[in-house]
LOBA-401733 format. One line per field, with one value per atom (N, C-alpha, C): x, y, z; atom name; residue in three letters; residue number from 1. Coordinates in steps of 0.2 Angstrom, whole numbers. Layout:
N
xx <- c(X  ...) $
yy <- c(Y  ...) $
zz <- c(Z  ...) $
atom <- c(CA  ...) $
res <- c(ALA  ...) $
n <- c(NUM  ...) $
This chain:
275
xx <- c(4  0  4  3  7  3  5  1  4  -1  1  -3  0  -4  -1  -6  -5  -4  0  1  4  1  3  6  3  5  10  13  18  15  17  15  21  19  25  23  29  28  33  30  35  32  36  34  33  31  29  23  22  16  14  8  6  7  8  9  2  2  -4  -5  -7  -9  -15  -18  -23  -22  -16  -14  -9  -12  -7  -5  -9  -7  -10  -7  -10  -10  -16  -16  -15  -10  -8  -10  -14  -16  -13  -13  -10  -15  -12  -16  -21  -19  -24  -29  -29  -34  -32  -26  -24  -19  -15  -11  -5  -3  2  9  10  16  15  19  20  25  23  27  32  30  34  41  46  53  58  63  68  72  71  74  71  64  61  62  63  65  58  53  47  43  38  33  29  28  24  20  15  11  6  1  -4  -11  -16  -23  -27  -30  -34  -41  -43  -49  -55  -61  -67  -69  -68  -70  -64  -59  -55  -55  -61  -61  -57  -56  -52  -44  -42  -35  -31  -25  -21  -18  -20  -18  -12  -6  0  -1  2  2  9  11  18  18  12  12  7  9  4  0  2  -2  -6  -5  -8  -12  -9  -12  -16  -14  -17  -24  -24  -30  -35  -33  -37  -40  -36  -39  -44  -43  -48  -55  -54  -60  -64  -60  -64  -67  -64  -67  -73  -74  -80  -86  -84  -89  -94  -100  -106  -106  -103  -103  -98  -93  -88  -90  -90  -92  -85  -80  -74  -68  -62  -56  -50  -45  -39  -33  -28  -22  -17  -13  -8  -12  -18  -22  -19  -15  -13  -6  -3  2  0  0  -2  5  5  11  8  12  10  15  13  17  18  24  26  31  29  33  41  42  49  53  50  54  54  59  60  56  55  51  45  39  34  35  31  31  27  29  26  23  17  13  9  10  7  2  -4  -9  -9  -11  -11  -17  -23  -29  -34  -38  -44  -50  -55  -61  -67  -72  -78  -83  -86  -90  -96  -101  -108  -107  -112  -112  -112  -115  -115  -108  -104  -97  -93  -94  -90  -92  -99  -101  -99  -98  -96  -89  -85  -77  -76  -79  -78  -81  -85  -88  -84  -79  -74  -75  -79  -80  -74  -72  -66  -67  -62  -63  -66  -64  -67  -74  -76  -83  -87  -85  -89  -90  -85  -86  -91  -91  -95  -102  -105  -112  -115  -121  -125  -129  -131  -134  -140  -146  -152  -152  -148  -148  -141  -139  -132  -132  -127  -126  -122  -125  -121  -115  -110  -103  -103  -107  -107  -109  -113  -115  -111  -106  -102  -97  -94  -89  -82  -77  -71  -68  -64  -61  -54  -49  -42  -40  -36  -34  -26  -23  -16  -16  -13  -13  -6  -6  0  0  6  7  12  12  16  23  26  33  35  31  32  37  44  49  47  42  40  36  34  30  34  41  46  49  47  49  45  48  44  42  46  45  39  39  33  27  27  21  19  23  21  18  21  18  11  10  3  -2  1  -4  -5  -1  -2  -7  -5  -10  -17  -18  -25  -28  -24  -27  -29  -25  -27  -33  -33  -39  -46  -45  -50  -53  -48  -51  -54  -52  -56  -62  -64  -70  -69  -63  -62  -60  -63  -61  -55  -50  -44  -43  -41  -40  -34  -30  -24  -27  -26  -29  -23  -24  -19  -21  -16  -18  -22  -19  -22  -29  -31  -37  -42  -40  -45  -45  -40  -40  -40  -45  -44  -44  -41  -39  -46  -51  -57  -60  -61  -65  -60  -54  -50  -50  -50  -51  -57  -63  -69  -69  -67  -67  -62  -56  -51  -55  -58  -61  -66  -70  -74  -71  -65  -62  -59  -58  -55  -59  -66  -70  -73  -70  -73  -73  -70  -70  -74  -78  -83  -88  -89  -94  -101  -105  -112  -116  -122  -126  -133  -136  -143  -147  -146  -150  -149  -143  -141  -145  -145  -149  -157  -159  -166  -168  -164  -165  -165  -160  -160  -166  -169  -175  -181  -181  -187  -187  -181  -180  -183  -180  -182  -190  -192  -199  -204  -202  -206  -205  -200  -198  -197  -196  -195  -188  -187  -181  -174  -176  -170  -170  -165  -164  -158  -158  -152  -147  -141  -135  -136  -138  -139  -144  -149  -154  -152  -148  -145  -140  -136  -131  -135  -140  -144  -147  -150  -153  -148  -142  -136  -133  -135  -133  -130  -130  -128  -120  -118  -111  -106  -100  -95  -96  -100  -102  -107  -112  -116  -112  -108  -104  -100  -96  -92  -97  -102  -107  -109  -111  -113  -107  -101  -96  -95  -95  -94  -100  -106  -112  -111  -108  -106  -101  -96  -91  -94  -99  -102  -108  -109  -114  -121  -122  -129  -132  -129  -132  -127  -130  -126  -126  -121  -121  -118  -122  -120  -113  -108  -101  -99  -103  -101  -100  -102  -101  -99  -97  -95  -100  -98  -103  -105  -112  -115  -122  -125  -131  -137  -137  -142  -140  -134  -132  -137  -139  -144  -140  -144  -142  -147  -146  -150  -149  -155  -154  -154  -149  -147  -151  -154  -158  -153) $
yy <- c(-6  0  6  11  17  22  26  31  38  43  50  54  59  65  71  76  83  88  92  98  104  109  116  115  111  111  105  102  97  90  85  79  74  70  66  59  55  48  44  38  34  27  22  15  11  14  10  7  1  -3  -5  -5  -8  -15  -18  -25  -29  -34  -38  -42  -40  -44  -41  -44  -42  -35  -35  -29  -25  -20  -15  -9  -8  -2  -2  2  2  9  10  17  16  20  20  26  26  32  32  38  38  35  33  30  35  41  46  49  47  50  57  60  66  65  71  71  65  62  57  59  66  69  77  79  87  89  93  95  101  104  110  108  110  108  114  114  119  119  114  114  118  119  123  130  133  140  144  142  145  146  150  151  145  143  137  139  135  137  131  133  128  132  128  131  126  129  125  125  119  119  115  118  115  109  109  103  97  99  93  92  93  92  96  103  107  105  101  99  104  105  109  106  109  107  110  107  110  112  117  119  122  121  123  128  130  134  140  146  151  153  151  153  147  141  135  131  128  124  128  134  138  141  144  146  140  134  129  126  127  125  130  136  142  141  139  138  132  127  120  121  125  127  130  135  139  135  131  128  124  125  121  114  113  106  102  105  101  99  93  91  90  88  86  87  89  90  87  85  82  84  87  88  82  81  75  69  67  62  55  53  46  46  40  38  33  34  29  26  19  15  11  12  10  5  -2  -7  -7  -6  -5  -11  -14  -19  -18  -12  -11  -8  -7  -5  -10  -10  -15  -13  -6  -4  0  1  4  12  15  22  25  30  33  40  41  47  50  56  60  65  64  69  75  81  87  87  85  86  80  78  74  77  78  81  76  76  73  78  77  82  79  83  81  79  76  74  81  86  92  95  95  97  93  86  82  84  84  86  92  97  104  103  100  100  96  90  86  89  94  97  103  105  110  116  116  122  122  128  129  127  125  123  128  134  140  141  141  142  137  130  125  125  128  129  135  140  146  145  140  140  138  141  140  133  131  124  126  123  123  117  112  106  103  100  97  90  87  80  78  73  71  68  69  66  59  55  48  46  51  50  54  57  61  56  59  56  58  54  56  60  65  69  70  68  69  74  79  85  86  87  89  96  101  108  110  113  115  122  125  132  132  138  138  138  139  139  132  127  121  117  116  113  106  103  96  96  101  102  99  100  98  91  87  81  75  72  67  61  59  54  56  62  64  64  67  67  60  55  48  45  47  45  47  54  56  52  50  46  40  36  30  31  36  38  39  42  44  37  32  26  22  22  18  21  28  31  29  29  28  21  16  9  8  13  13  17  20  24  31  33  40  45  51  56  59  60  63  68  74  80  84  86  91  98  102  109  114  117  123  129  132  138  144  145  151  150  143  142  141  137  135  139  144  148  155  158  165  169  175  179  182  184  187  182  176  171  169  168  166  172  178  183  183  182  181  176  170  164  166  169  170  175  180  184  181  176  172  167  164  160  164  170  174  173  173  173  166  161  154  151  154  151  155  160  164  159  161  157  158  153  153  150  154  152  149  146  144  150  155  161  163  163  164  160  153  149  150  152  154  160  165  171  170  166  164  160  156  152  157  161  166  170  172  176  172  166  162  160  159  156  162  168  174  177  176  179  175  168  164  161  157  153  156  162  166  173  174  180  184  191  195  194  195  194  200  206  211  209  206  204  199  194  188  191  196  199  203  207  210  205  200  195  192  192  189  194  200  205  212  211  217  219  223  225  220  221  216  209  210  204  199  203  199  196  200  197  191  192  186  180  181  175  172  176  174  170  172  168  162  161  155  150  153  148  146  150  147  142  142  137  131  131  126  123  126  123  124  129  131  136  140  144  143  145  144  151  155  161  160  164  164  168  164  167  168  167  168  175  180  187  190  196  200  201  200  200  207  207  214  213  218  217  213  213  210  203  200  194  188  183  178  174  172  167  162  156  151  148  146  142  135  131  124  119  115  109  103) $
zz <- c(0  0  0  -5  -5  -2  3  6  4  3  2  6  9  13  10  10  8  13  13  18  15  15  12  5  1  -6  -8  -3  -4  -3  -7  -7  -5  0  3  1  -1  -3  1  3  7  6  5  3  10  15  21  20  23  23  30  32  38  39  45  46  44  40  38  44  50  56  59  64  67  71  74  78  73  70  66  70  75  79  86  91  98  100  104  107  114  117  124  127  133  136  143  146  153  158  164  169  172  172  176  171  165  160  157  159  157  151  149  143  144  139  140  141  139  140  141  145  146  142  137  131  133  139  141  144  142  145  143  146  146  139  135  128  123  124  119  119  113  113  112  109  108  114  114  120  121  127  129  135  137  143  144  149  151  151  149  149  153  159  163  160  158  154  158  157  160  156  150  146  146  150  152  159  163  170  174  172  175  176  171  171  167  168  165  159  153  146  144  142  140  132  130  123  122  115  113  108  105  100  101  102  104  98  92  86  83  86  84  89  94  99  103  106  111  108  102  99  98  96  95  101  107  113  115  114  116  112  106  102  104  105  108  114  119  125  125  120  119  115  111  106  109  108  111  108  102  99  102  106  109  116  118  125  129  126  130  126  129  125  129  126  129  124  127  123  124  119  120  122  119  122  123  118  118  114  114  110  105  99  94  91  92  90  84  78  72  70  68  66  59  56  49  47  41  39  39  36  35  41  46  52  58  62  67  73  74  80  77  81  79  78  73  73  78  81  87  85  86  84  90  92  97  94  94  91  95  92  96  101  99  103  101  106  105  107  103  105  105  109  109  106  100  97  94  93  90  82  80  73  68  70  66  65  71  71  66  66  61  54  53  46  43  47  45  43  47  46  40  39  33  27  27  21  19  23  21  26  31  35  40  41  45  52  56  63  67  66  70  69  62  61  63  62  65  72  76  83  85  80  81  81  77  76  83  84  90  90  95  96  100  98  103  108  106  110  110  115  115  115  113  113  119  123  129  127  132  130  128  131  130  123  119  113  107  109  105  101  96  92  93  92  93  87  88  83  85  81  82  77  80  76  77  71  71  68  72  70  67  61  58  57  59  57  52  48  42  43  49  50  54  54  57  52  55  50  48  51  49  43  40  34  28  29  23  25  30  32  29  24  20  25  30  35  39  41  46  42  35  31  30  29  28  35  40  47  48  46  47  42  36  32  35  38  41  47  51  57  54  49  46  44  41  40  46  51  57  60  61  64  59  53  48  50  51  52  59  63  70  70  64  64  68  68  71  66  66  61  63  58  59  54  56  52  54  48  49  48  53  52  51  46  44  48  51  55  51  45  42  40  38  35  41  46  51  58  59  65  63  59  58  64  63  69  72  68  72  76  74  77  83  83  88  94  92  97  100  97  100  105  103  108  114  112  118  123  121  126  130  128  132  137  134  139  145  144  150  156  155  161  162  159  160  167  172  178  183  180  184  188  194  198  195  194  192  198  200  206  203  208  206  204  207  206  199  196  189  184  186  182  182  188  188  184  185  181  173  171  164  162  166  164  164  168  168  162  160  154  148  147  141  141  147  148  146  148  146  139  136  130  124  125  119  119  114  114  111  108  105  109  112  116  114  114  112  118  116  120  126  124  129  134  133  138  142  139  143  148  146  151  156  155  160  165  162  167  172  170  174  178  179  183  179  173  169  170  165  165  165  167  167  170  176  179  175  172  167  161  159  153  155  161  163  165  167  169  162  157  151  147  148  145  149  155  159  157  156  154  147  143  136  136  140  140  143  148  151  148  142  137  140  144  147  142  139  133  127  121  115  111  111  108  101  96  89  89  88  87  80  75  68  66  70  69  75  75  80  86  92  97  99  99  100  104  107  111  107  100  97  95  96  95  98  94  96  101  106  111  113  112  114  121  124  130  128  130  128  131  128  131  132) $
atom <- c(N  CA  C  N  CA  C  N  CA  C  N  CA  C  N  CA  C  N  CA  C  N  CA  C  N  CA  C  N  CA  C  N  CA  C  N  CA  C  N  CA  C  N  CA  C  N  CA  C  N  CA  C  N  CA  C  N  CA  C  N  CA  C  N  CA  C  N  CA  C  N  CA  C  N  CA  C  N  CA  C  N  CA  C  N  CA  C  N  CA  C  N  CA  C  N  CA  C  N  CA  C  N  CA  C  N  CA  C  N  CA  C  N  CA  C  N  CA  C  N  CA  C  N  CA  C  N  CA  C  N  CA  C  N  CA  C  N  CA  C  N  CA  C  N  CA  C  N  CA  C  N  CA  C  N  CA  C  N  CA  C  N  CA  C  N  CA  C  N  CA  C  N  CA  C  N  CA  C  N  CA  C  N  CA  C  N  CA  C  N  CA  C  N  CA  C  N  CA  C  N  CA  C  N  CA  C  N  CA  C  N  CA  C  N  CA  C  N  CA  C  N  CA  C  N  CA  C  N  CA  C  N  CA  C  N  CA  C  N  CA  C  N  CA  C  N  CA  C  N  CA  C  N  CA  C  N  CA  C  N  CA  C  N  CA  C  N  CA  C  N  CA  C  N  CA  C  N  CA  C  N  CA  C  N  CA  C  N  CA  C  N  CA  C  N  CA  C  N  CA  C  N  CA  C  N  CA  C  N  CA  C  N  CA  C  N  CA  C  N  CA  C  N  CA  C  N  CA  C  N  CA  C  N  CA  C  N  CA  C  N  CA  C  N  CA  C  N  CA  C  N  CA  C  N  CA  C  N  CA  C  N  CA  C  N  CA  C  N  CA  C  N  CA  C  N  CA  C  N  CA  C  N  CA  C  N  CA  C  N  CA  C  N  CA  C  N  CA  C  N  CA  C  N  CA  C  N  CA  C  N  CA  C  N  CA  C  N  CA  C  N  CA  C  N  CA  C  N  CA  C  N  CA  C  N  CA  C  N  CA  C  N  CA  C  N  CA  C  N  CA  C  N  CA  C  N  CA  C  N  CA  C  N  CA  C  N  CA  C  N  CA  C  N  CA  C  N  CA  C  N  CA  C  N  CA  C  N  CA  C  N  CA  C  N  CA  C  N  CA  C  N  CA  C  N  CA  C  N  CA  C  N  CA  C  N  CA  C  N  CA  C  N  CA  C  N  CA  C  N  CA  C  N  CA  C  N  CA  C  N  CA  C  N  CA  C  N  CA  C  N  CA  C  N  CA  C  N  CA  C  N  CA  C  N  CA  C  N  CA  C  N  CA  C  N  CA  C  N  CA  C  N  CA  C  N  CA  C  N  CA  C  N  CA  C  N  CA  C  N  CA  C  N  CA  C  N  CA  C  N  CA  C  N  CA  C  N  CA  C  N  CA  C  N  CA  C  N  CA  C  N  CA  C  N  CA  C  N  CA  C  N  CA  C  N  CA  C  N  CA  C  N  CA  C  N  CA  C  N  CA  C  N  CA  C  N  CA  C  N  CA  C  N  CA  C  N  CA  C  N  CA  C  N  CA  C  N  CA  C  N  CA  C  N  CA  C  N  CA  C  N  CA  C  N  CA  C  N  CA  C  N  CA  C  N  CA  C  N  CA  C  N  CA  C  N  CA  C  N  CA  C  N  CA  C  N  CA  C  N  CA  C  N  CA  C  N  CA  C  N  CA  C  N  CA  C  N  CA  C  N  CA  C  N  CA  C  N  CA  C  N  CA  C  N  CA  C  N  CA  C  N  CA  C  N  CA  C  N  CA  C  N  CA  C  N  CA  C  N  CA  C  N  CA  C  N  CA  C  N  CA  C  N  CA  C  N  CA  C  N  CA  C  N  CA  C  N  CA  C  N  CA  C  N  CA  C  N  CA  C  N  CA  C  N  CA  C  N  CA  C  N  CA  C  N  CA  C  N  CA  C  N  CA  C  N  CA  C  N  CA  C  N  CA  C  N  CA  C  N  CA  C  N  CA  C  N  CA  C  N  CA  C  N  CA  C  N  CA  C  N  CA  C  N  CA  C  N  CA  C  N  CA  C  N  CA  C  N  CA  C  N  CA  C  N  CA  C  N  CA  C  N  CA  C  N  CA  C  N  CA  C  N  CA  C  N  CA  C  N  CA  C  N  CA  C  N  CA  C  N  CA  C) $
res <- c(MET  MET  MET  ARG  ARG  ARG  LEU  LEU  LEU  GLU  GLU  GLU  THR  THR  THR  LYS  LYS  LYS  SER  SER  SER  THR  THR  THR  GLY  GLY  GLY  PHE  PHE  PHE  VAL  VAL  VAL  TYR  TYR  TYR  HIS  HIS  HIS  ARG  ARG  ARG  ASP  ASP  ASP  TRP  TRP  TRP  ARG  ARG  ARG  LEU  LEU  LEU  HIS  HIS  HIS  ASP  ASP  ASP  THR  THR  THR  GLU  GLU  GLU  THR  THR  THR  ILE  ILE  ILE  ALA  ALA  ALA  ARG  ARG  ARG  ILE  ILE  ILE  CYS  CYS  CYS  ARG  ARG  ARG  SER  SER  SER  ASN  ASN  ASN  ASP  ASP  ASP  GLY  GLY  GLY  GLY  GLY  GLY  PRO  PRO  PRO  VAL  VAL  VAL  ARG  ARG  ARG  GLN  GLN  GLN  ILE  ILE  ILE  ILE  ILE  ILE  ASN  ASN  ASN  GLY  GLY  GLY  ARG  ARG  ARG  ARG  ARG  ARG  LYS  LYS  LYS  GLY  GLY  GLY  ARG  ARG  ARG  THR  THR  THR  GLY  GLY  GLY  LYS  LYS  LYS  PHE  PHE  PHE  VAL  VAL  VAL  SER  SER  SER  HIS  HIS  HIS  LYS  LYS  LYS  ALA  ALA  ALA  GLY  GLY  GLY  LEU  LEU  LEU  ARG  ARG  ARG  SER  SER  SER  MET  MET  MET  PRO  PRO  PRO  TRP  TRP  TRP  GLU  GLU  GLU  SER  SER  SER  ILE  ILE  ILE  ARG  ARG  ARG  GLY  GLY  GLY  GLU  GLU  GLU  LEU  LEU  LEU  PRO  PRO  PRO  ALA  ALA  ALA  LEU  LEU  LEU  GLN  GLN  GLN  ILE  ILE  ILE  ALA  ALA  ALA  GLU  GLU  GLU  VAL  VAL  VAL  ALA  ALA  ALA  THR  THR  THR  GLY  GLY  GLY  VAL  VAL  VAL  ALA  ALA  ALA  GLN  GLN  GLN  LEU  LEU  LEU  LEU  LEU  LEU  VAL  VAL  VAL  GLN  GLN  GLN  PRO  PRO  PRO  HIS  HIS  HIS  ARG  ARG  ARG  LEU  LEU  LEU  GLU  GLU  GLU  ILE  ILE  ILE  ASN  ASN  ASN  VAL  VAL  VAL  LEU  LEU  LEU  GLN  GLN  GLN  LEU  LEU  LEU  PRO  PRO  PRO  GLU  GLU  GLU  PRO  PRO  PRO  LEU  LEU  LEU  LEU  LEU  LEU  TYR  TYR  TYR  PHE  PHE  PHE  PRO  PRO  PRO  ASP  ASP  ASP  MET  MET  MET  GLU  GLU  GLU  LEU  LEU  LEU  ASP  ASP  ASP  VAL  VAL  VAL  ASP  ASP  ASP  ASP  ASP  ASP  GLU  GLU  GLU  PHE  PHE  PHE  ILE  ILE  ILE  ARG  ARG  ARG  ASP  ASP  ASP  LEU  LEU  LEU  THR  THR  THR  SER  SER  SER  GLY  GLY  GLY  THR  THR  THR  SER  SER  SER  PHE  PHE  PHE  ALA  ALA  ALA  MET  MET  MET  ALA  ALA  ALA  ALA  ALA  ALA  ALA  ALA  ALA  TRP  TRP  TRP  PRO  PRO  PRO  ARG  ARG  ARG  ALA  ALA  ALA  LYS  LYS  LYS  ILE  ILE  ILE  THR  THR  THR  PRO  PRO  PRO  ARG  ARG  ARG  GLY  GLY  GLY  ASN  ASN  ASN  CYS  CYS  CYS  ARG  ARG  ARG  LYS  LYS  LYS  LEU  LEU  LEU  ILE  ILE  ILE  ILE  ILE  ILE  GLU  GLU  GLU  ILE  ILE  ILE  LYS  LYS  LYS  THR  THR  THR  GLU  GLU  GLU  ASP  ASP  ASP  ASP  ASP  ASP  PRO  PRO  PRO  ARG  ARG  ARG  LEU  LEU  LEU  HIS  HIS  HIS  ASP  ASP  ASP  PRO  PRO  PRO  GLU  GLU  GLU  TYR  TYR  TYR  GLY  GLY  GLY  ALA  ALA  ALA  LYS  LYS  LYS  LEU  LEU  LEU  GLY  GLY  GLY  LEU  LEU  LEU  ALA  ALA  ALA  ALA  ALA  ALA  GLU  GLU  GLU  VAL  VAL  VAL  TYR  TYR  TYR  ARG  ARG  ARG  ARG  ARG  ARG  LEU  LEU  LEU  GLY  GLY  GLY  ILE  ILE  ILE  THR  THR  THR  PHE  PHE  PHE  LEU  LEU  LEU  VAL  VAL  VAL  LEU  LEU  LEU  GLU  GLU  GLU  ARG  ARG  ARG  ILE  ILE  ILE  THR  THR  THR  HIS  HIS  HIS  LEU  LEU  LEU  PRO  PRO  PRO  HIS  HIS  HIS  ASP  ASP  ASP  LEU  LEU  LEU  VAL  VAL  VAL  GLU  GLU  GLU  ARG  ARG  ARG  CYS  CYS  CYS  ARG  ARG  ARG  ALA  ALA  ALA  ILE  ILE  ILE  THR  THR  THR  ILE  ILE  ILE  ASP  ASP  ASP  ARG  ARG  ARG  HIS  HIS  HIS  THR  THR  THR  THR  THR  THR  ILE  ILE  ILE  SER  SER  SER  LEU  LEU  LEU  HIS  HIS  HIS  ASP  ASP  ASP  HIS  HIS  HIS  ASP  ASP  ASP  ALA  ALA  ALA  LEU  LEU  LEU  ARG  ARG  ARG  ARG  ARG  ARG  LEU  LEU  LEU  TYR  TYR  TYR  ARG  ARG  ARG  SER  SER  SER  HIS  HIS  HIS  GLY  GLY  GLY  SER  SER  SER  PHE  PHE  PHE  GLN  GLN  GLN  PRO  PRO  PRO  TYR  TYR  TYR  GLY  GLY  GLY  SER  SER  SER  VAL  VAL  VAL  VAL  VAL  VAL  ASP  ASP  ASP  ALA  ALA  ALA  LEU  LEU  LEU  GLY  GLY  GLY  GLY  GLY  GLY  GLY  GLY  GLY  PRO  PRO  PRO  VAL  VAL  VAL  GLY  GLY  GLY  VAL  VAL  VAL  ALA  ALA  ALA  LYS  LYS  LYS  ALA  ALA  ALA  SER  SER  SER  ALA  ALA  ALA  MET  MET  MET  GLN  GLN  GLN  VAL  VAL  VAL  ARG  ARG  ARG  ARG  ARG  ARG  THR  THR  THR  ILE  ILE  ILE  SER  SER  SER  ILE  ILE  ILE  ASP  ASP  ASP  LEU  LEU  LEU  THR  THR  THR  ARG  ARG  ARG  GLU  GLU  GLU  LEU  LEU  LEU  CYS  CYS  CYS  PRO  PRO  PRO  ASP  ASP  ASP  THR  THR  THR  ASN  ASN  ASN  VAL  VAL  VAL  LEU  LEU  LEU  LEU  LEU  LEU  VAL  VAL  VAL  GLU  GLU  GLU) $
n <- c(1  1  1  2  2  2  3  3  3  4  4  4  5  5  5  6  6  6  7  7  7  8  8  8  9  9  9  10  10  10  11  11  11  12  12  12  13  13  13  14  14  14  15  15  15  16  16  16  17  17  17  18  18  18  19  19  19  20  20  20  21  21  21  22  22  22  23  23  23  24  24  24  25  25  25  26  26  26  27  27  27  28  28  28  29  29  29  30  30  30  31  31  31  32  32  32  33  33  33  34  34  34  35  35  35  36  36  36  37  37  37  38  38  38  39  39  39  40  40  40  41  41  41  42  42  42  43  43  43  44  44  44  45  45  45  46  46  46  47  47  47  48  48  48  49  49  49  50  50  50  51  51  51  52  52  52  53  53  53  54  54  54  55  55  55  56  56  56  57  57  57  58  58  58  59  59  59  60  60  60  61  61  61  62  62  62  63  63  63  64  64  64  65  65  65  66  66  66  67  67  67  68  68  68  69  69  69  70  70  70  71  71  71  72  72  72  73  73  73  74  74  74  75  75  75  76  76  76  77  77  77  78  78  78  79  79  79  80  80  80  81  81  81  82  82  82  83  83  83  84  84  84  85  85  85  86  86  86  87  87  87  88  88  88  89  89  89  90  90  90  91  91  91  92  92  92  93  93  93  94  94  94  95  95  95  96  96  96  97  97  97  98  98  98  99  99  99  100  100  100  101  101  101  102  102  102  103  103  103  104  104  104  105  105  105  106  106  106  107  107  107  108  108  108  109  109  109  110  110  110  111  111  111  112  112  112  113  113  113  114  114  114  115  115  115  116  116  116  117  117  117  118  118  118  119  119  119  120  120  120  121  121  121  122  122  122  123  123  123  124  124  124  125  125  125  126  126  126  127  127  127  128  128  128  129  129  129  130  130  130  131  131  131  132  132  132  133  133  133  134  134  134  135  135  135  136  136  136  137  137  137  138  138  138  139  139  139  140  140  140  141  141  141  142  142  142  143  143  143  144  144  144  145  145  145  146  146  146  147  147  147  148  148  148  149  149  149  150  150  150  151  151  151  152  152  152  153  153  153  154  154  154  155  155  155  156  156  156  157  157  157  158  158  158  159  159  159  160  160  160  161  161  161  162  162  162  163  163  163  164  164  164  165  165  165  166  166  166  167  167  167  168  168  168  169  169  169  170  170  170  171  171  171  172  172  172  173  173  173  174  174  174  175  175  175  176  176  176  177  177  177  178  178  178  179  179  179  180  180  180  181  181  181  182  182  182  183  183  183  184  184  184  185  185  185  186  186  186  187  187  187  188  188  188  189  189  189  190  190  190  191  191  191  192  192  192  193  193  193  194  194  194  195  195  195  196  196  196  197  197  197  198  198  198  199  199  199  200  200  200  201  201  201  202  202  202  203  203  203  204  204  204  205  205  205  206  206  206  207  207  207  208  208  208  209  209  209  210  210  210  211  211  211  212  212  212  213  213  213  214  214  214  215  215  215  216  216  216  217  217  217  218  218  218  219  219  219  220  220  220  221  221  221  222  222  222  223  223  223  224  224  224  225  225  225  226  226  226  227  227  227  228  228  228  229  229  229  230  230  230  231  231  231  232  232  232  233  233  233  234  234  234  235  235  235  236  236  236  237  237  237  238  238  238  239  239  239  240  240  240  241  241  241  242  242  242  243  243  243  244  244  244  245  245  245  246  246  246  247  247  247  248  248  248  249  249  249  250  250  250  251  251  251  252  252  252  253  253  253  254  254  254  255  255  255  256  256  256  257  257  257  258  258  258  259  259  259  260  260  260  261  261  261  262  262  262  263  263  263  264  264  264  265  265  265  266  266  266  267  267  267  268  268  268  269  269  269  270  270  270  271  271  271  272  272  272  273  273  273  274  274  274  275  275  275) $
């Protein structure tokens, strides 16, 4: 089997073939359910950091690219169609006929997403725009589908590495056989600046405390005025001003409400109460 993968205009070829056995690959996860490796270390010259995520059970998610992985994390944290996220979720060991040892691949991120999110991405919608669409209902985590993403910035030196390109092709084939969607996301196409900034602003307030009184106020608003409410009214119902904005942002992250993030946020932006 000859595999090809495309990335930023280059086509990589490699005559690697998967082992013709029952076990062609193995997925290894950490015992604690967190990232399989912490990518931050003293040898890296670029900026790195950690992002405490509600959708990762308030775990600290490491990132190594401020223009690639961090924006993708912020977008996934805000997206109503994403139920759970995990950075460096597993180690994929791929058995190849021509090599004595398995190839090792560490994907950037694993998401549990609804069917609509998968359909949008596979039909050509950018990752950020697929995340920005509001939802009237959410899919429980147990009914979501796995999405594995690899994020590429234009200055990634591996883009010109034929072995790495071939390894991505083999990984894509393994995930396909497992029924898992795998996508390579290019930063320029999938992480546009305006949508990234919109999501980043919401994640700033993701840890804001939400009370039962806030939930009651929100239910009264929607019960009295219908299923679509303007963002300004939602903010007012949650206390108004910066406090109301912070609570609305926290509720967006926790999938209590779903804000239409496809356009610039304004008082008239549609907000749905999620079922």
